N, C-alpha and C positions, 0 to 999 in steps of 0.2 A: 504493499499500500504506499509506504513512504517513498519507495523508488519511483513509483508512478508520479507522485506529487513532485519529487525533485525534477523529473523530466518535464513535467508541465511548467514548472517555474523556470527552468533553464532553457526551454524551447525558444523563447524570444531572443535569447543571447546566442544559442548555439546555431540556429538555422542561418542567421546572417553571417556568422563566422564560417560556416560551411560554404556559403555562396562566395564570400570574399576570398577564401583559400582556393576555391576552384578557379575564380577569375585570375588571381595572382599566378597560379600554376599555369593556366593557359597563356597568360601574357609572357611569362618567362620562357615557356616553350616556343612561342612564336618569335620572340626576340633572339633566343639562342639559335633558332633555325635560320633566321635572316643573317645573324652574325656569322654562322658557319658558311653560308653561301657567299657573303660579301668578303670575308676574311680568308677564304680559301686560296685565292690567287696570291695575295701578299704573303701568306704563310709559306707558300711554295717558293716564292722569290727569296724570302729570308733563308729557307733551307738551301737554296742555291748559293746564296751569299756565304753561308756557313761552309759549304764545300769549297768555295773559292778561297775563303780565308784560311782554311786548313791546308789547301794545296800551296798557297803562297806563304805559309808558316806565319801568318798574322794571328797569333794565339789570342791576343786581347780582343781583336775584332770577332774571332770565332766565339769566344766566351760571351761577348756582348750580344751577338746575334742569337746565340743559344738561349740566353736569358729572355730576349724578346720573343722567341718562338715558344719557350716554356710558359711565359705569361699568357700568350694567346691561347694555348691549350688549357691552361689553368682556368681561364674565364669560362670556357665551354664546360669543363668538368664541374666547376663550382655551380654553374647554372643548373646542370643536371642534378646535382646533389640537393640544391635548394628546392627544385621542382619535385623531387621524390620525397623530401621531407614534408612539403606542403600536401602532397597526395596522401602520405601516411597519416598526417594529422587530420585531414579531412575524412579519411576512411574510418579512423578511430572515433571521431565525433559522430559520424553517420551510424556506425555500429552501435554506439551508446544510445543514440536516439531510437534506433529500430529494435533494440533488444527488449525483452519482456521483463 
């Protein structure tokens, strides 16, 4: 009885949270997809610059280009992690609301 009462009292708070989490997850997924498509060519160019720097023994340039490349990949990985955490939170709230 008390669990149903808690659900009824928390429903006005939890339902908007589920909607906001869903929208944030969708926006992050769209932005990450656009970023992957837009940043694909520059990332390949940075990879070529790394190879050229290694062949010409410009170690500092190779390290700097490697850091730039790693930061680009880190952005995509971070977006995927945040999106999956939002999905997990949304699913746990939805499961709480739909449980008996």
